[in-house]
C-alpha positions as CSV (number, residue, x, y, z in Angstrom):
1,M,55.5,118.1,129.8
2,G,52.7,119.1,132.1
3,E,49.1,117.9,132.6
4,P,47.1,116.5,129.7
5,R,44.8,119.0,128.0
6,H,41.7,116.9,128.3
7,S,40.1,114.5,130.8
8,K,40.9,110.8,130.9
9,A,37.4,110.1,129.4
10,Y,38.3,112.3,126.4
11,Y,41.3,110.2,125.6
12,A,39.6,106.9,126.4
13,A,36.5,107.4,124.2
14,V,36.4,105.4,121.0
15,T,33.9,104.9,118.2
16,P,32.4,101.4,117.5
17,A,35.2,101.2,114.9
18,G,37.8,101.6,117.6
19,K,38.8,105.2,116.6
20,P,39.0,108.1,119.1
21,A,35.6,109.7,119.6
22,H,36.4,113.3,120.6
23,Y,33.8,115.7,121.9
24,N,32.2,117.9,119.3
25,R,29.0,119.8,120.2
26,K,27.8,119.6,116.5
27,N,27.4,115.8,117.0
28,W,24.9,116.4,119.7
29,E,22.8,119.4,119.0
30,N,20.9,120.6,115.9
31,R,21.5,124.3,116.6
32,D,18.6,125.6,114.4
33,K,16.2,123.2,116.1
34,F,17.6,124.2,119.5
35,V,17.1,127.9,118.9
36,N,13.8,127.8,117.0
37,V,12.0,124.9,118.8
38,T,13.6,123.7,122.0
39,R,14.5,127.1,123.4
40,K,11.1,128.5,122.5
41,N,9.3,125.7,124.2
42,V,11.4,126.2,127.4
43,L,10.9,130.0,127.2
44,R,7.1,129.6,126.7
45,S,6.8,127.3,129.6
46,N,8.8,129.6,131.8
47,V,6.7,132.7,130.9
48,L,3.4,130.8,131.5
49,K,4.6,129.6,134.9
50,N,5.8,133.1,135.9
51,K,2.7,135.0,134.7
52,G,4.3,136.8,131.8
53,W,7.8,137.2,133.2
54,I,11.0,135.2,132.4
55,K,12.5,133.9,135.6
56,G,16.1,132.8,135.9
57,A,16.4,129.3,137.4
58,Y,19.5,130.0,139.3
59,T,18.9,133.6,140.6
60,N,15.1,134.1,140.7
61,Y,15.7,137.3,138.7
62,K,12.6,138.2,136.6
63,S,12.4,140.3,133.4
64,P,10.3,140.4,130.3
65,N,13.5,140.8,128.2
66,Q,14.4,137.6,126.4
67,R,17.8,138.9,125.5
68,Q,18.9,138.7,129.1
69,F,18.4,134.9,129.2
70,H,19.9,131.8,127.7
71,A,18.4,128.4,127.6
72,D,20.8,126.3,129.7
73,H,21.4,122.6,130.0
74,Q,21.6,121.9,133.7
75,V,23.7,118.9,132.9
76,A,25.8,120.4,130.2
77,I,26.3,118.6,126.9
78,K,30.0,118.3,127.4
79,E,29.5,117.1,131.0
80,A,27.1,114.4,129.7
81,W,29.8,113.4,127.1
82,Q,32.4,113.1,129.9
83,S,29.9,111.2,132.1
84,G,29.3,108.4,129.7
85,G,27.5,110.0,126.8
86,F,30.5,109.5,124.5
87,K,29.2,105.9,124.1
88,W,25.8,107.1,122.8
89,T,24.4,106.8,119.3
90,P,23.9,110.1,117.4
91,A,20.1,109.8,118.0
92,Q,20.7,109.4,121.8
93,K,23.0,112.5,121.8
94,K,20.4,114.6,120.0
95,K,17.6,113.4,122.3
96,F,19.7,114.6,125.3
97,A,20.6,117.9,123.7
98,H,16.9,118.8,123.1
99,D,15.4,117.3,126.3
100,V,13.4,120.2,127.8
101,S,13.4,118.4,131.2
102,N,17.2,119.3,131.4
103,I,16.9,122.8,130.1
104,V,16.1,126.0,132.1
105,M,16.2,129.7,131.4
106,S,19.2,131.3,132.9
107,E,20.6,134.8,132.9
108,R,23.2,135.2,130.3
109,Q,26.1,136.0,132.6
110,V,25.2,133.2,135.0
111,N,25.1,130.6,132.1
112,I,28.4,131.8,130.9
113,A,29.9,131.5,134.4
114,K,28.5,128.0,134.8
115,G,29.7,126.7,131.4
116,Y,30.0,122.9,131.6
117,K,31.2,122.8,135.2
118,G,29.9,120.0,137.5
119,I,28.5,120.7,140.9
120,D,32.0,120.4,142.5
121,A,33.1,123.5,140.5
122,W,29.8,125.6,140.3
123,K,26.6,125.9,142.3
124,P,23.8,128.4,141.6
125,P,23.4,131.4,144.0
126,H,19.8,130.3,144.7
127,N,17.7,127.2,144.4
128,V,20.7,124.9,145.0
129,K,18.7,121.9,146.1
130,K,16.2,122.2,143.2
131,Y,19.2,122.4,140.9
132,L,20.8,119.3,142.4
133,L,17.6,117.3,142.2
134,R,17.1,118.1,138.5
135,R,20.7,117.1,137.8
136,E,20.2,113.9,139.7
137,S,17.0,113.2,137.7
138,T,18.7,113.9,134.4
139,K,21.8,111.8,135.2
140,K,19.6,108.9,136.3
141,K,17.4,109.2,133.2
142,Y,20.4,109.0,130.9
143,N,22.5,106.6,133.0
144,L,25.3,109.2,133.4
145,T,28.0,108.9,136.1
146,S,29.0,111.3,138.8
147,S,32.6,111.9,140.0
148,K,33.5,111.3,143.6
149,K,33.7,115.1,144.1
150,E,30.2,115.5,142.8
151,V,28.9,112.8,145.1
152,K,30.5,114.5,148.1
153,V,29.0,117.9,147.2
154,F,25.6,116.4,146.6
155,T,25.8,114.4,149.9
156,D,26.9,117.4,151.9
157,I,24.0,119.6,150.6
158,M,21.2,117.0,150.3
159,G,22.1,114.8,153.3
160,R,22.1,111.7,151.1
161,K,24.0,110.2,148.2
162,P,22.7,110.8,144.7
163,N,20.8,108.0,143.0
164,V,23.2,107.8,140.1
165,N,26.2,105.7,139.1
């Protein structure tokens, strides 16, 4: 029959009532709030820090054109779900989805290429160590897990194991 379509975590997740709790981004993020509040806060902070320019976190590319950038979750929402977030309450999911400490400005095409991949499948072209440290901080803050592959990549690059489960 082939490989299952989803990860083991996807099939193992259950609601408090014992029913399957499948990933649905709408359960995490209030899209209007993300676009009109969260993204604007991240953008404003980026522009202030870069003296009027928007700077991509993964490439160091600078431009004044907002349309070239996305607000990107460094630990993607779906990755958080797969790393233990499937157990969270709706309030915890929303808190994570709108946490500006996990969101950076990224060039559109880079964000699309990154998707919800972990560090074993995607690393930024620049600022790799900074990226890994921010991911480690977010995963620790939210008690998320890392796969063995992610731990190996982190250890190879940083010279130490990540301080996460």
